[in-house]
N, C-alpha and C positions, 0 to 999 in steps of 0.2 A: 467508582464513577460518581457516587453521591458527593464524595469529598471534592472531586474535580468540578462538579456542578456548583458547589459552594464557592470554589475559587473563581469560577466564571462570574458568579454574582458580584464578587468583589472587584474583578478586573474588567468585566464586560468584554471578555475575549473567549468566545465559545470554542476557539481552536485548541484549547487545552485538552479537549476530548481526544484529539488525534495522537499525541505522544502517550497519553494514558492508555488508549486502546492497544497500541503496539506493545507497550510495556507490560500490560496485563497478559497478553498472549505469551510473551517471553517468560514471564513468571509462572504461568500455568504449565508450560512445558517443563521447566525446571522442577516445579512441585511434583508433577507426575513422575519425573525421572527419579525423584527421591522416594516417593511412596509406592510406586509401582513394583510389583513382584516379578517382573519379567527379566529377560536376559540383560546382564549389566552392560555389555557393549552396545546393545541396541538402545538402552536407556540413555547412555552417554551420548550416542549419536544424535538422537532427537533432541536431547537437552541442549547440546551444543548448537545444533542447526537452528532450532527455533529460538533459543535463548539469545544467541548472537544476532540473529535477524531482528528479533523484537527490540533489543536494547539499542542496536545501531539505528534502526528506524525511529525509535522513540527519541533518542538523543538528537537526531537530525531535525525531527519535527519540532522538538522543544526549542532548539536554537533558532530555527528559521521562522516558525509560526507563532511562537509565544514570546521568547526573550529577544528575538531579533527586531521587534517593532513592526513586523509585517502584519498587515490586516488581511485575513483570508476572505476574498470576495465571495466565496461560496456561502459562507455563513451570513454575510450581509444580504445575499439573495434570499436565503431562508427566512431571515427576519422580515424582509419586505413582503414575502409571500404569506407569511403567517399573520402579520399585521397586529393581532391581539393576543394577549396571554403568552407572549413570546417566552418569558422566563419559565413558565410552567411547561410549555411545549418543549423547551430545551431539556427540562428535567426528564421527560419521557424519552427524548432523543438520546440523552446520556445513558439512561437505563437500558434502552434498546442496544446500545453499543456494548454494554456489559453482557447482555444475553447473547449477542452475536459472538463475542469473544469466547464464551463458554462453548457455543456450538462449533466454532471454527477450531477449537482445541481437540476435537474428536480424533483426528489422526494421531496426535501426541498420546492421547490416552490409550488408543488401540495398540500402539507400538510398545508402550511401557508395561503392558500386562501380557505381552507375548513371551512365553517361556522358551521358545525355540532357541537352542544354544549355539546357533551359527547365523551369521549375517548372509542374506541371500544376494544374488547378483542384482536384483531389483533395488535393494537398499544401497549397494555401491553405486548403481546408476543414479539413484536419487541424490546421493551426496554430490555427484558430479554436476547434475542439473542445478542443485542448490548453489554450488560454488559459482557457476556461470551466472546465475540469477543475481546473487549477492554482488558480484563484481560489476555486472551491468547496471544494477540499480545504484550502486555507489558512484560509479562513473557519471551516470546521468544526473544524479543529485548534485555532484560537485561541479559539473559543467554548468548547470543552471544557476547554482549559487555564485559561481565566478562571474557569469554573465550579468546577473542582477547587481553584483557588487560594483561594477564599472558604471559610473554616472553617465558616461557617453552612450550607454545602451538604454537609457530611460525612454520608454515609449516604443522601443523596438521589439521585434519578435526574436526569441532565441532560436538560432538555427546552426549552432555550433555542435560539432561532434555527433553524438547519437541523436540530437535534436534535429539534425539535418535529414534524418531518415525516418523519424517518427515524431508525431506531435506530442506523444506521451510515452517516451521510452521508460520513464520511471514507473508508470503504471504497468507497462508490459512486463518488465522484469519483476515487479512486485507480484503480478499474477503468476509468473514463471516459478517463483518461490513456492506458491501453493501447488503447482503441478509437481514439484519435487516432493512435497509432503505427501501428496496423494500416491505417487509412485512408491515411496518408502512404506506407506501404510498398507499397500496392496499385498505385501509379503506377509502380513499378519492376518489371523482370522478376522473376518468381517471388515477387513481393510477396504474392500470395494465401496463401503459406505462413504468413504472419504472423498469420493468423486463429487459429492455435494459441495465440498469446500471450494475448489477452483471454479465450479460452475456458479456458485453464489457470488464469489468475488467478481467473476465476469459480469454477472447481472448488475451488481452495484456499480462497477466501473462504467458500464455502458448505459445504464438506465436510471441511476439514482444520483449520487453525489460525486461521481468521478468525472468522466469525460464531459457529459452534457453541461454541468454547472461550470466547470473550468473553462470550457469553450465559450459559453455564453458570456462569462466575465471577460475573457480575452477579446472577444469580438466587440464588446461594448467599450473597452478601454483602448484597443489598438486599431479598430475599424478595418479598413481595406487591407492594411498590412497583414492582419491575421486571416482575413478571408482568402487572400492570395496564398498564404501558408496552408490553409485548409485544402485549397484546390490542387496544390502541388505535392503535399506530403502525407504519407500514410498516417492514419489516425492512431494506430496501435502497434502493429507488428512492424519493426524496422524494415524499410524497403527503399528501393531507389526512387528518386524524385520523378514526378510526372512533369511533362512539358506542356504548358498551356499555350494557347494560340498567340498570346501576347509575347511569351518568351521566344516562340519560334520566329515571330516577326522581328 
């Protein structure tokens, strides 16, 4: 994260922290799988699950938020709010992301030191949950990417596919991935501690840099179009549209 902060200093793009964070979590899972002394099949399971998730998300964020020329409005808002010593504050922000990655890797560590020589039904269920989450997040990301790529959609609100049922389907399926890690870890001793991970992700999505900052940016740039989207569409869990009085009329 220190290296990524130095890259930010050169590029003035703090969004480099996002692909770095996802990539670090993927690397930690693979590292634990290699050095853990637990059951091999379980180590492979979590190494593949977390590794694929981390590298897929890291690659997507790298292409869309760093190399794609897109400026993430959330970080512009942070800079406006901080006003002074912005670069130093981003240093602490980047280091906090490093600490957060280590904390969130607890489920991976717990699983890779579990010596139990059979996989439990919970771990099979977790793999199924993970697969649904990965497919959902990939679909949501690709739908948004395709929408933004079309010049005719400039200034419009994406309401295609999953985005018609949730304002943040990518965040929902991202959180669902962490539910899968928790379910998998519960099968190991002290795995219940992993409940802190999906709860913490939920807190950040709803209270910190996830939904609040994204919606503030969207409302500022799209105005009434986005406010109507807020009135009719679920914020998080994909669900059917609400009908406003103007639509009924």
